[in-house]
N, CA, C, O and the ligand as a Tripos MOL2 file, in Angstrom:
@<TRIPOS>MOLECULE
protein
  277   275    70     0     0
PROTEIN
NO_CHARGES

@<TRIPOS>ATOM
      1 N          33.8550   15.9220  -11.7260 N.3       1 MET1
      2 CA         35.0480   15.4300  -12.4150 C.3       1 MET1
      3 C          35.8290   16.6020  -13.0010 C.2       1 MET1
      4 O          35.2590   17.5210  -13.5900 O.2       1 MET1
      5 N          37.1310   16.5470  -12.8240 N.am      2 SER2
      6 CA         37.9730   17.6500  -13.2820 C.3       2 SER2
      7 C          38.2710   17.5340  -14.7720 C.2       2 SER2
      8 O          38.6080   16.4680  -15.2880 O.2       2 SER2
      9 N          38.1330   18.6690  -15.4370 N.am      3 ASP3
     10 CA         38.3400   18.7210  -16.8740 C.3       3 ASP3
     11 C          39.1890   19.9430  -17.1850 C.2       3 ASP3
     12 O          39.3210   20.8280  -16.3390 O.2       3 ASP3
     13 N          39.7620   20.0110  -18.3680 N.am      4 SER4
     14 CA         40.5110   21.2130  -18.7070 C.3       4 SER4
     15 C          40.2570   21.5980  -20.1520 C.2       4 SER4
     16 O          39.9780   20.7560  -21.0070 O.2       4 SER4
     17 N          40.3640   22.9090  -20.4000 N.am      5 VAL5
     18 CA         40.1040   23.4110  -21.7430 C.3       5 VAL5
     19 C          41.0240   24.5940  -22.0140 C.2       5 VAL5
     20 O          41.3490   25.3610  -21.1080 O.2       5 VAL5
     21 N          41.4370   24.7320  -23.2580 N.am      6 ALA6
     22 CA         42.1750   25.9210  -23.6900 C.3       6 ALA6
     23 C          41.2610   26.6900  -24.6330 C.2       6 ALA6
     24 O          40.8200   26.1620  -25.6540 O.2       6 ALA6
     25 N          40.9820   27.9400  -24.2850 N.am      7 ILE7
     26 CA         40.0640   28.7570  -25.0910 C.3       7 ILE7
     27 C          40.8530   29.9070  -25.7150 C.2       7 ILE7
     28 O          41.5890   30.6100  -25.0230 O.2       7 ILE7
     29 N          40.6970   30.0890  -27.0040 N.am      8 ASN8
     30 CA         41.3500   31.2110  -27.6860 C.3       8 ASN8
     31 C          40.5570   32.4780  -27.4400 C.2       8 ASN8
     32 O          39.3670   32.5570  -27.7450 O.2       8 ASN8
     33 N          41.2420   33.4740  -26.8790 N.am      9 VAL9
     34 CA         40.5830   34.7130  -26.4780 C.3       9 VAL9
     35 C          41.3490   35.9000  -27.0650 C.2       9 VAL9
     36 O          42.5690   35.9870  -26.9310 O.2       9 VAL9
     37 N          40.6390   36.7940  -27.7040 N.am     10 THR10
     38 CA         41.2770   38.0280  -28.1600 C.3      10 THR10
     39 C          40.7210   39.2020  -27.3650 C.2      10 THR10
     40 O          39.6320   39.1410  -26.7940 O.2      10 THR10
     41 N          41.5210   40.2860  -27.3490 N.am     11 GLY11
     42 CA         41.1000   41.4830  -26.6320 C.3      11 GLY11
     43 C          41.9350   41.7550  -25.3950 C.2      11 GLY11
     44 O          41.8780   42.8520  -24.8380 O.2      11 GLY11
     45 N          42.7160   40.7610  -24.9530 N.am     12 MET12
     46 CA         43.6130   40.9970  -23.8300 C.3      12 MET12
     47 C          44.8620   41.7090  -24.3540 C.2      12 MET12
     48 O          45.4790   41.2690  -25.3240 O.2      12 MET12
     49 N          45.2290   42.8260  -23.6910 N.am     13 LYS13
     50 CA         46.3490   43.6120  -24.2030 C.3      13 LYS13
     51 C          47.5420   43.6670  -23.2520 C.2      13 LYS13
     52 O          48.6380   44.0670  -23.6450 O.2      13 LYS13
     53 N          47.3280   43.2680  -22.0140 N.am     14 CYS14
     54 CA         48.4140   43.3840  -21.0410 C.3      14 CYS14
     55 C          48.1400   42.4860  -19.8390 C.2      14 CYS14
     56 O          47.1430   41.7660  -19.7890 O.2      14 CYS14
     57 N          49.0630   42.5510  -18.8670 N.am     15 GLY15
     58 CA         48.9080   41.7590  -17.6590 C.3      15 GLY15
     59 C          47.6560   42.1180  -16.8720 C.2      15 GLY15
     60 O          47.0830   41.2750  -16.1830 O.2      15 GLY15
     61 N          47.2330   43.3800  -16.9810 N.am     16 GLY16
     62 CA         46.0220   43.7970  -16.2780 C.3      16 GLY16
     63 C          44.7890   43.0850  -16.8200 C.2      16 GLY16
     64 O          43.8910   42.7100  -16.0670 O.2      16 GLY16
     65 N          44.7600   42.9080  -18.1240 N.am     17 CYS17
     66 CA         43.6520   42.1790  -18.7540 C.3      17 CYS17
     67 C          43.6680   40.7210  -18.2930 C.2      17 CYS17
     68 O          42.6280   40.1320  -18.0010 O.2      17 CYS17
     69 N          44.8730   40.1570  -18.2370 N.am     18 GLU18
     70 CA         44.9950   38.7700  -17.7690 C.3      18 GLU18
     71 C          44.4540   38.6600  -16.3570 C.2      18 GLU18
     72 O          43.6940   37.7460  -16.0400 O.2      18 GLU18
     73 N          44.8560   39.6070  -15.5030 N.am     19 ASN19
     74 CA         44.4130   39.5650  -14.1110 C.3      19 ASN19
     75 C          42.9060   39.6710  -13.9920 C.2      19 ASN19
     76 O          42.2870   38.9540  -13.2060 O.2      19 ASN19
     77 N          42.3150   40.5650  -14.7720 N.am     20 SER20
     78 CA         40.8740   40.7280  -14.6340 C.3      20 SER20
     79 C          40.1400   39.4890  -15.1250 C.2      20 SER20
     80 O          39.1110   39.1080  -14.5670 O.2      20 SER20
     81 N          40.6710   38.8580  -16.1740 N.am     21 LEU21
     82 CA         40.0330   37.6310  -16.6520 C.3      21 LEU21
     83 C          40.2510   36.4860  -15.6530 C.2      21 LEU21
     84 O          39.3360   35.7060  -15.3880 O.2      21 LEU21
     85 N          41.4480   36.3920  -15.1110 N.am     22 ASN22
     86 CA         41.7180   35.3730  -14.0860 C.3      22 ASN22
     87 C          40.7550   35.5240  -12.9160 C.2      22 ASN22
     88 O          40.1830   34.5480  -12.4320 O.2      22 ASN22
     89 N          40.5850   36.7760  -12.4680 N.am     23 THR23
     90 CA         39.7150   37.0290  -11.3220 C.3      23 THR23
     91 C          38.2750   36.6670  -11.6410 C.2      23 THR23
     92 O          37.5860   36.0210  -10.8510 O.2      23 THR23
     93 N          37.8350   37.0990  -12.8220 N.am     24 LYS24
     94 CA         36.4470   36.8550  -13.2400 C.3      24 LYS24
     95 C          36.1540   35.3530  -13.3110 C.2      24 LYS24
     96 O          35.1330   34.8900  -12.8030 O.2      24 LYS24
     97 N          37.0500   34.6060  -13.9380 N.am     25 LEU25
     98 CA         36.7950   33.1740  -14.1230 C.3      25 LEU25
     99 C          36.9800   32.3940  -12.8290 C.2      25 LEU25
    100 O          36.2710   31.4200  -12.5750 O.2      25 LEU25
    101 N          37.9400   32.8270  -12.0100 N.am     26 SER26
    102 CA         38.1600   32.1410  -10.7350 C.3      26 SER26
    103 C          36.9370   32.2260   -9.8340 C.2      26 SER26
    104 O          36.7140   31.3600   -8.9880 O.2      26 SER26
    105 N          36.1460   33.2800  -10.0230 N.am     27 ALA27
    106 CA         34.9660   33.4850   -9.1850 C.3      27 ALA27
    107 C          33.8220   32.5450   -9.5570 C.2      27 ALA27
    108 O          32.8690   32.4030   -8.7910 O.2      27 ALA27
    109 N          33.9010   31.9090  -10.7130 N.am     28 LEU28
    110 CA         32.8360   30.9940  -11.1180 C.3      28 LEU28
    111 C          32.8950   29.7250  -10.2730 C.2      28 LEU28
    112 O          33.9660   29.1760  -10.0170 O.2      28 LEU28
    113 N          31.7330   29.2800   -9.8550 N.am     29 LYS29
    114 CA         31.6500   28.0610   -9.0730 C.3      29 LYS29
    115 C          32.0560   26.8700   -9.9580 C.2      29 LYS29
    116 O          31.5060   26.6720  -11.0420 O.2      29 LYS29
    117 N          33.0060   26.1030   -9.4850 N.am     30 GLY30
    118 CA         33.4330   24.9310  -10.2380 C.3      30 GLY30
    119 C          34.7220   25.1300  -11.0090 C.2      30 GLY30
    120 O          35.2950   24.1790  -11.5410 O.2      30 GLY30
    121 N          35.1830   26.3970  -11.0650 N.am     31 VAL31
    122 CA         36.4750   26.6500  -11.7200 C.3      31 VAL31
    123 C          37.5910   26.3960  -10.7130 C.2      31 VAL31
    124 O          37.5900   26.9530   -9.6160 O.2      31 VAL31
    125 N          38.5420   25.5470  -11.0990 N.am     32 LEU32
    126 CA         39.6000   25.1170  -10.1760 C.3      32 LEU32
    127 C          40.8890   25.9000  -10.3930 C.2      32 LEU32
    128 O          41.6020   26.2010   -9.4360 O.2      32 LEU32
    129 N          41.1900   26.2290  -11.6420 N.am     33 ALA33
    130 CA         42.4200   26.9640  -11.9380 C.3      33 ALA33
    131 C          42.2640   27.6980  -13.2580 C.2      33 ALA33
    132 O          41.6200   27.2030  -14.1830 O.2      33 ALA33
    133 N          42.8660   28.8980  -13.3390 N.am     34 VAL34
    134 CA         42.7870   29.7010  -14.5530 C.3      34 VAL34
    135 C          44.1610   30.2680  -14.8610 C.2      34 VAL34
    136 O          44.8660   30.7280  -13.9620 O.2      34 VAL34
    137 N          44.5410   30.2340  -16.1350 N.am     35 LYS35
    138 CA         45.7800   30.8800  -16.5320 C.3      35 LYS35
    139 C          45.5410   31.5770  -17.8640 C.2      35 LYS35
    140 O          45.4570   30.9390  -18.9130 O.2      35 LYS35
    141 N          45.4340   32.9050  -17.7980 N.am     36 ALA36
    142 CA         45.2020   33.6960  -19.0020 C.3      36 ALA36
    143 C          46.5310   34.2460  -19.5110 C.2      36 ALA36
    144 O          47.3740   34.6780  -18.7260 O.2      36 ALA36
    145 N          46.7100   34.2270  -20.8190 N.am     37 SER37
    146 CA         47.9140   34.7970  -21.4190 C.3      37 SER37
    147 C          47.5440   35.6920  -22.5910 C.2      37 SER37
    148 O          46.9610   35.2360  -23.5750 O.2      37 SER37
    149 N          47.8910   36.9850  -22.4750 N.am     38 HIS38
    150 CA         47.5640   37.8760  -23.5910 C.3      38 HIS38
    151 C          48.5210   37.6490  -24.7670 C.2      38 HIS38
    152 O          48.1710   37.9150  -25.9160 O.2      38 HIS38
    153 N          49.7350   37.1550  -24.4720 N.am     39 LEU39
    154 CA         50.6880   36.8830  -25.5630 C.3      39 LEU39
    155 C          50.2400   35.6870  -26.3970 C.2      39 LEU39
    156 O          50.3250   35.7040  -27.6240 O.2      39 LEU39
    157 N          49.7690   34.6660  -25.7240 N.am     40 ASP40
    158 CA         49.2930   33.4740  -26.4340 C.3      40 ASP40
    159 C          47.8470   33.6240  -26.9010 C.2      40 ASP40
    160 O          47.3330   32.7770  -27.6320 O.2      40 ASP40
    161 N          47.1830   34.7280  -26.4650 N.am     41 LYS41
    162 CA         45.7570   34.9330  -26.7740 C.3      41 LYS41
    163 C          44.9410   33.7050  -26.3820 C.2      41 LYS41
    164 O          44.1360   33.1850  -27.1550 O.2      41 LYS41
    165 N          45.1840   33.2660  -25.1510 N.am     42 ARG42
    166 CA         44.5830   32.0110  -24.7310 C.3      42 ARG42
    167 C          44.3570   32.0040  -23.2340 C.2      42 ARG42
    168 O          45.1030   32.6170  -22.4690 O.2      42 ARG42
    169 N          43.3240   31.3070  -22.8360 N.am     43 VAL43
    170 CA         43.1400   31.0690  -21.4070 C.3      43 VAL43
    171 C          42.9570   29.5670  -21.1820 C.2      43 VAL43
    172 O          42.1300   28.9190  -21.8230 O.2      43 VAL43
    173 N          43.7450   29.0410  -20.2630 N.am     44 ASP44
    174 CA         43.6490   27.6330  -19.8800 C.3      44 ASP44
    175 C          42.8330   27.5520  -18.5960 C.2      44 ASP44
    176 O          43.1100   28.2530  -17.6230 O.2      44 ASP44
    177 N          41.8360   26.6980  -18.6090 N.am     45 VAL45
    178 CA         40.9520   26.6010  -17.4490 C.3      45 VAL45
    179 C          40.7990   25.1390  -17.0280 C.2      45 VAL45
    180 O          40.5160   24.2650  -17.8470 O.2      45 VAL45
    181 N          40.9910   24.9020  -15.7500 N.am     46 GLU46
    182 CA         40.6370   23.6090  -15.1650 C.3      46 GLU46
    183 C          39.3300   23.8070  -14.4250 C.2      46 GLU46
    184 O          39.1680   24.7620  -13.6660 O.2      46 GLU46
    185 N          38.4140   22.9040  -14.6520 N.am     47 PHE47
    186 CA         37.1020   23.0950  -14.0330 C.3      47 PHE47
    187 C          36.4580   21.7460  -13.7240 C.2      47 PHE47
    188 O          36.8680   20.6970  -14.2220 O.2      47 PHE47
    189 N          35.4380   21.8240  -12.8860 N.am     48 ASP48
    190 CA         34.6680   20.6470  -12.5260 C.3      48 ASP48
    191 C          33.4750   20.5600  -13.4690 C.2      48 ASP48
    192 O          32.5460   21.3630  -13.3860 O.2      48 ASP48
    193 N          33.5090   19.5890  -14.3550 N.am     49 SER49
    194 CA         32.4620   19.5130  -15.3880 C.3      49 SER49
    195 C          31.0970   19.1260  -14.8160 C.2      49 SER49
    196 O          30.0940   19.1650  -15.5290 O.2      49 SER49
    197 N          31.0540   18.7590  -13.5560 N.am     50 ALA50
    198 CA         29.7650   18.4990  -12.9220 C.3      50 ALA50
    199 C          29.0890   19.8120  -12.5160 C.2      50 ALA50
    200 O          27.8810   19.8450  -12.2860 O.2      50 ALA50
    201 N          29.8710   20.8920  -12.4290 N.am     51 GLN51
    202 CA         29.3220   22.1630  -11.9410 C.3      51 GLN51
    203 C          29.1180   23.2070  -13.0300 C.2      51 GLN51
    204 O          28.2460   24.0680  -12.9120 O.2      51 GLN51
    205 N          29.9140   23.1340  -14.0830 N.am     52 LEU52
    206 CA         29.7030   24.0650  -15.1910 C.3      52 LEU52
    207 C          30.3420   23.4930  -16.4480 C.2      52 LEU52
    208 O          31.1480   22.5640  -16.3790 O.2      52 LEU52
    209 N          29.9790   24.0530  -17.5950 N.am     53 ASP53
    210 CA         30.5640   23.5560  -18.8290 C.3      53 ASP53
    211 C          31.2990   24.6720  -19.5600 C.2      53 ASP53
    212 O          31.3150   25.8230  -19.1220 O.2      53 ASP53
    213 N          31.9040   24.3060  -20.6780 N.am     54 VAL54
    214 CA         32.7550   25.2480  -21.4050 C.3      54 VAL54
    215 C          31.9670   26.4950  -21.8310 C.2      54 VAL54
    216 O          32.4990   27.6050  -21.8380 O.2      54 VAL54
    217 N          30.7050   26.2950  -22.1840 N.am     55 GLU55
    218 CA         29.8850   27.4470  -22.5930 C.3      55 GLU55
    219 C          29.7380   28.4700  -21.4810 C.2      55 GLU55
    220 O          29.7470   29.6750  -21.7310 O.2      55 GLU55
    221 N          29.6020   27.9880  -20.2520 N.am     56 ASP56
    222 CA         29.4930   28.9120  -19.1110 C.3      56 ASP56
    223 C          30.7690   29.7420  -18.9820 C.2      56 ASP56
    224 O          30.7260   30.9370  -18.6900 O.2      56 ASP56
    225 N          31.8920   29.0870  -19.2040 N.am     57 ILE57
    226 CA         33.1810   29.7780  -19.1250 C.3      57 ILE57
    227 C          33.2870   30.8080  -20.2510 C.2      57 ILE57
    228 O          33.7170   31.9400  -20.0290 O.2      57 ILE57
    229 N          32.8950   30.4070  -21.4480 N.am     58 GLU58
    230 CA         32.9540   31.3180  -22.5930 C.3      58 GLU58
    231 C          32.0360   32.5280  -22.3820 C.2      58 GLU58
    232 O          32.3910   33.6550  -22.7270 O.2      58 GLU58
    233 N          30.8690   32.2790  -21.8190 N.am     59 ASP59
    234 CA         29.9450   33.3800  -21.5310 C.3      59 ASP59
    235 C          30.5850   34.3870  -20.5770 C.2      59 ASP59
    236 O          30.4480   35.5970  -20.7530 O.2      59 ASP59
    237 N          31.2850   33.8700  -19.5660 N.am     60 ALA60
    238 CA         31.9230   34.7490  -18.5760 C.3      60 ALA60
    239 C          33.0550   35.5510  -19.2140 C.2      60 ALA60
    240 O          33.2850   36.7050  -18.8500 O.2      60 ALA60
    241 N          33.7590   34.9410  -20.1630 N.am     61 ILE61
    242 CA         34.8330   35.6440  -20.8670 C.3      61 ILE61
    243 C          34.2550   36.8130  -21.6640 C.2      61 ILE61
    244 O          34.7920   37.9210  -21.6500 O.2      61 ILE61
    245 N          33.1560   36.5420  -22.3550 N.am     62 ILE62
    246 CA         32.5020   37.5750  -23.1620 C.3      62 ILE62
    247 C          31.9510   38.6770  -22.2630 C.2      62 ILE62
    248 O          32.0540   39.8630  -22.5780 O.2      62 ILE62
    249 N          31.3610   38.2660  -21.1330 N.am     63 GLU63
    250 CA         30.8320   39.2150  -20.1500 C.3      63 GLU63
    251 C          31.9390   40.1280  -19.6080 C.2      63 GLU63
    252 O          31.6970   41.2880  -19.2750 O.2      63 GLU63
    253 N          33.1510   39.5820  -19.5290 N.am     64 ALA64
    254 CA         34.2830   40.3520  -19.0230 C.3      64 ALA64
    255 C          34.8260   41.3230  -20.0840 C.2      64 ALA64
    256 O          35.7270   42.1130  -19.8060 O.2      64 ALA64
    257 N          34.2690   41.2530  -21.2930 N.am     65 GLY65
    258 CA         34.6360   42.2200  -22.3290 C.3      65 GLY65
    259 C          35.6430   41.6960  -23.3460 C.2      65 GLY65
    260 O          36.1810   42.4660  -24.1420 O.2      65 GLY65
    261 N          35.8990   40.3980  -23.3260 N.am     66 PHE66
    262 CA         36.8420   39.8300  -24.2890 C.3      66 PHE66
    263 C          36.0850   39.0020  -25.3200 C.2      66 PHE66
    264 O          34.8780   38.7810  -25.2250 O.2      66 PHE66
    265 N          36.8490   38.5590  -26.3010 N.am     67 LYS67
    266 CA         36.2070   37.8630  -27.4100 C.3      67 LYS67
    267 C          36.7210   36.4220  -27.5090 C.2      67 LYS67
    268 O          37.9260   36.1740  -27.5020 O.2      67 LYS67
    269 N          35.7790   35.4860  -27.6020 N.am     68 VAL68
    270 CA         36.1470   34.0790  -27.7650 C.3      68 VAL68
    271 C          36.2160   33.7790  -29.2540 C.2      68 VAL68
    272 O          35.2770   34.0440  -30.0030 O.2      68 VAL68
    273 N          37.3570   33.2150  -29.6690 N.am     69 GLU69
    274 CA         37.5200   32.8970  -31.1010 C.3      69 GLU69
    275 C          37.0470   31.4920  -31.4040 C.2      69 GLU69
    276 O          37.1080   31.0540  -32.5530 O.2      69 GLU69
    277 CU         45.1950   45.1570  -20.4050 Cu       70 CU70
@<TRIPOS>BOND
     1     1     2 1
     2     2     3 1
     3     3     4 2
     4     3     5 am
     5     5     6 1
     6     6     7 1
     7     7     8 2
     8     7     9 am
     9     9    10 1
    10    10    11 1
    11    11    12 2
    12    11    13 am
    13    13    14 1
    14    14    15 1
    15    15    16 2
    16    15    17 am
    17    17    18 1
    18    18    19 1
    19    19    20 2
    20    19    21 am
    21    21    22 1
    22    22    23 1
    23    23    24 2
    24    23    25 am
    25    25    26 1
    26    26    27 1
    27    27    28 2
    28    27    29 am
    29    29    30 1
    30    30    31 1
    31    31    32 2
    32    31    33 am
    33    33    34 1
    34    34    35 1
    35    35    36 2
    36    35    37 am
    37    37    38 1
    38    38    39 1
    39    39    40 2
    40    39    41 am
    41    41    42 1
    42    42    43 1
    43    43    44 2
    44    43    45 am
    45    45    46 1
    46    46    47 1
    47    47    48 2
    48    47    49 am
    49    49    50 1
    50    50    51 1
    51    51    52 2
    52    51    53 am
    53    53    54 1
    54    54    55 1
    55    55    56 2
    56    55    57 am
    57    57    58 1
    58    58    59 1
    59    59    60 2
    60    59    61 am
    61    61    62 1
    62    62    63 1
    63    63    64 2
    64    63    65 am
    65    65    66 1
    66    66    67 1
    67    67    68 2
    68    67    69 am
    69    69    70 1
    70    70    71 1
    71    71    72 2
    72    71    73 am
    73    73    74 1
    74    74    75 1
    75    75    76 2
    76    75    77 am
    77    77    78 1
    78    78    79 1
    79    79    80 2
    80    79    81 am
    81    81    82 1
    82    82    83 1
    83    83    84 2
    84    83    85 am
    85    85    86 1
    86    86    87 1
    87    87    88 2
    88    87    89 am
    89    89    90 1
    90    90    91 1
    91    91    92 2
    92    91    93 am
    93    93    94 1
    94    94    95 1
    95    95    96 2
    96    95    97 am
    97    97    98 1
    98    98    99 1
    99    99   100 2
   100    99   101 am
   101   101   102 1
   102   102   103 1
   103   103   104 2
   104   103   105 am
   105   105   106 1
   106   106   107 1
   107   107   108 2
   108   107   109 am
   109   109   110 1
   110   110   111 1
   111   111   112 2
   112   111   113 am
   113   113   114 1
   114   114   115 1
   115   115   116 2
   116   115   117 am
   117   117   118 1
   118   118   119 1
   119   119   120 2
   120   119   121 am
   121   121   122 1
   122   122   123 1
   123   123   124 2
   124   123   125 am
   125   125   126 1
   126   126   127 1
   127   127   128 2
   128   127   129 am
   129   129   130 1
   130   130   131 1
   131   131   132 2
   132   131   133 am
   133   133   134 1
   134   134   135 1
   135   135   136 2
   136   135   137 am
   137   137   138 1
   138   138   139 1
   139   139   140 2
   140   139   141 am
   141   141   142 1
   142   142   143 1
   143   143   144 2
   144   143   145 am
   145   145   146 1
   146   146   147 1
   147   147   148 2
   148   147   149 am
   149   149   150 1
   150   150   151 1
   151   151   152 2
   152   151   153 am
   153   153   154 1
   154   154   155 1
   155   155   156 2
   156   155   157 am
   157   157   158 1
   158   158   159 1
   159   159   160 2
   160   159   161 am
   161   161   162 1
   162   162   163 1
   163   163   164 2
   164   163   165 am
   165   165   166 1
   166   166   167 1
   167   167   168 2
   168   167   169 am
   169   169   170 1
   170   170   171 1
   171   171   172 2
   172   171   173 am
   173   173   174 1
   174   174   175 1
   175   175   176 2
   176   175   177 am
   177   177   178 1
   178   178   179 1
   179   179   180 2
   180   179   181 am
   181   181   182 1
   182   182   183 1
   183   183   184 2
   184   183   185 am
   185   185   186 1
   186   186   187 1
   187   187   188 2
   188   187   189 am
   189   189   190 1
   190   190   191 1
   191   191   192 2
   192   191   193 am
   193   193   194 1
   194   194   195 1
   195   195   196 2
   196   195   197 am
   197   197   198 1
   198   198   199 1
   199   199   200 2
   200   199   201 am
   201   201   202 1
   202   202   203 1
   203   203   204 2
   204   203   205 am
   205   205   206 1
   206   206   207 1
   207   207   208 2
   208   207   209 am
   209   209   210 1
   210   210   211 1
   211   211   212 2
   212   211   213 am
   213   213   214 1
   214   214   215 1
   215   215   216 2
   216   215   217 am
   217   217   218 1
   218   218   219 1
   219   219   220 2
   220   219   221 am
   221   221   222 1
   222   222   223 1
   223   223   224 2
   224   223   225 am
   225   225   226 1
   226   226   227 1
   227   227   228 2
   228   227   229 am
   229   229   230 1
   230   230   231 1
   231   231   232 2
   232   231   233 am
   233   233   234 1
   234   234   235 1
   235   235   236 2
   236   235   237 am
   237   237   238 1
   238   238   239 1
   239   239   240 2
   240   239   241 am
   241   241   242 1
   242   242   243 1
   243   243   244 2
   244   243   245 am
   245   245   246 1
   246   246   247 1
   247   247   248 2
   248   247   249 am
   249   249   250 1
   250   250   251 1
   251   251   252 2
   252   251   253 am
   253   253   254 1
   254   254   255 1
   255   255   256 2
   256   255   257 am
   257   257   258 1
   258   258   259 1
   259   259   260 2
   260   259   261 am
   261   261   262 1
   262   262   263 1
   263   263   264 2
   264   263   265 am
   265   265   266 1
   266   266   267 1
   267   267   268 2
   268   267   269 am
   269   269   270 1
   270   270   271 1
   271   271   272 2
   272   271   273 am
   273   273   274 1
   274   274   275 1
   275   275   276 2
@<TRIPOS>SUBSTRUCTURE
     1 MET1         2 RESIDUE 1 A MET
     2 SER2         6 RESIDUE 1 A SER
     3 ASP3        10 RESIDUE 1 A ASP
     4 SER4        14 RESIDUE 1 A SER
     5 VAL5        18 RESIDUE 1 A VAL
     6 ALA6        22 RESIDUE 1 A ALA
     7 ILE7        26 RESIDUE 1 A ILE
     8 ASN8        30 RESIDUE 1 A ASN
     9 VAL9        34 RESIDUE 1 A VAL
    10 THR10       38 RESIDUE 1 A THR
    11 GLY11       42 RESIDUE 1 A GLY
    12 MET12       46 RESIDUE 1 A MET
    13 LYS13       50 RESIDUE 1 A LYS
    14 CYS14       54 RESIDUE 1 A CYS
    15 GLY15       58 RESIDUE 1 A GLY
    16 GLY16       62 RESIDUE 1 A GLY
    17 CYS17       66 RESIDUE 1 A CYS
    18 GLU18       70 RESIDUE 1 A GLU
    19 ASN19       74 RESIDUE 1 A ASN
    20 SER20       78 RESIDUE 1 A SER
    21 LEU21       82 RESIDUE 1 A LEU
    22 ASN22       86 RESIDUE 1 A ASN
    23 THR23       90 RESIDUE 1 A THR
    24 LYS24       94 RESIDUE 1 A LYS
    25 LEU25       98 RESIDUE 1 A LEU
    26 SER26      102 RESIDUE 1 A SER
    27 ALA27      106 RESIDUE 1 A ALA
    28 LEU28      110 RESIDUE 1 A LEU
    29 LYS29      114 RESIDUE 1 A LYS
    30 GLY30      118 RESIDUE 1 A GLY
    31 VAL31      122 RESIDUE 1 A VAL
    32 LEU32      126 RESIDUE 1 A LEU
    33 ALA33      130 RESIDUE 1 A ALA
    34 VAL34      134 RESIDUE 1 A VAL
    35 LYS35      138 RESIDUE 1 A LYS
    36 ALA36      142 RESIDUE 1 A ALA
    37 SER37      146 RESIDUE 1 A SER
    38 HIS38      150 RESIDUE 1 A HIS
    39 LEU39      154 RESIDUE 1 A LEU
    40 ASP40      158 RESIDUE 1 A ASP
    41 LYS41      162 RESIDUE 1 A LYS
    42 ARG42      166 RESIDUE 1 A ARG
    43 VAL43      170 RESIDUE 1 A VAL
    44 ASP44      174 RESIDUE 1 A ASP
    45 VAL45      178 RESIDUE 1 A VAL
    46 GLU46      182 RESIDUE 1 A GLU
    47 PHE47      186 RESIDUE 1 A PHE
    48 ASP48      190 RESIDUE 1 A ASP
    49 SER49      194 RESIDUE 1 A SER
    50 ALA50      198 RESIDUE 1 A ALA
    51 GLN51      202 RESIDUE 1 A GLN
    52 LEU52      206 RESIDUE 1 A LEU
    53 ASP53      210 RESIDUE 1 A ASP
    54 VAL54      214 RESIDUE 1 A VAL
    55 GLU55      218 RESIDUE 1 A GLU
    56 ASP56      222 RESIDUE 1 A ASP
    57 ILE57      226 RESIDUE 1 A ILE
    58 GLU58      230 RESIDUE 1 A GLU
    59 ASP59      234 RESIDUE 1 A ASP
    60 ALA60      238 RESIDUE 1 A ALA
    61 ILE61      242 RESIDUE 1 A ILE
    62 ILE62      246 RESIDUE 1 A ILE
    63 GLU63      250 RESIDUE 1 A GLU
    64 ALA64      254 RESIDUE 1 A ALA
    65 GLY65      258 RESIDUE 1 A GLY
    66 PHE66      262 RESIDUE 1 A PHE
    67 LYS67      266 RESIDUE 1 A LYS
    68 VAL68      270 RESIDUE 1 A VAL
    69 GLU69      274 RESIDUE 1 A GLU
    70 CU70       277 GROUP 0 **** ****
């Protein structure tokens, strides 16, 4: 089932940071769409809640070197 979440993320400073986070999260199984914004300090994620949950996404964000608020 498709679900969506907006996660507050700090540490993104430019479009390059957005791209690396987009790439990292898009690679997760079950992630359908990602939109990271360093200006909004936020990442919007659509995902299949049967395959992963919000914690898995947050873990990947932290692994990518950013901070979940
Ligand atoms: Cu950057």
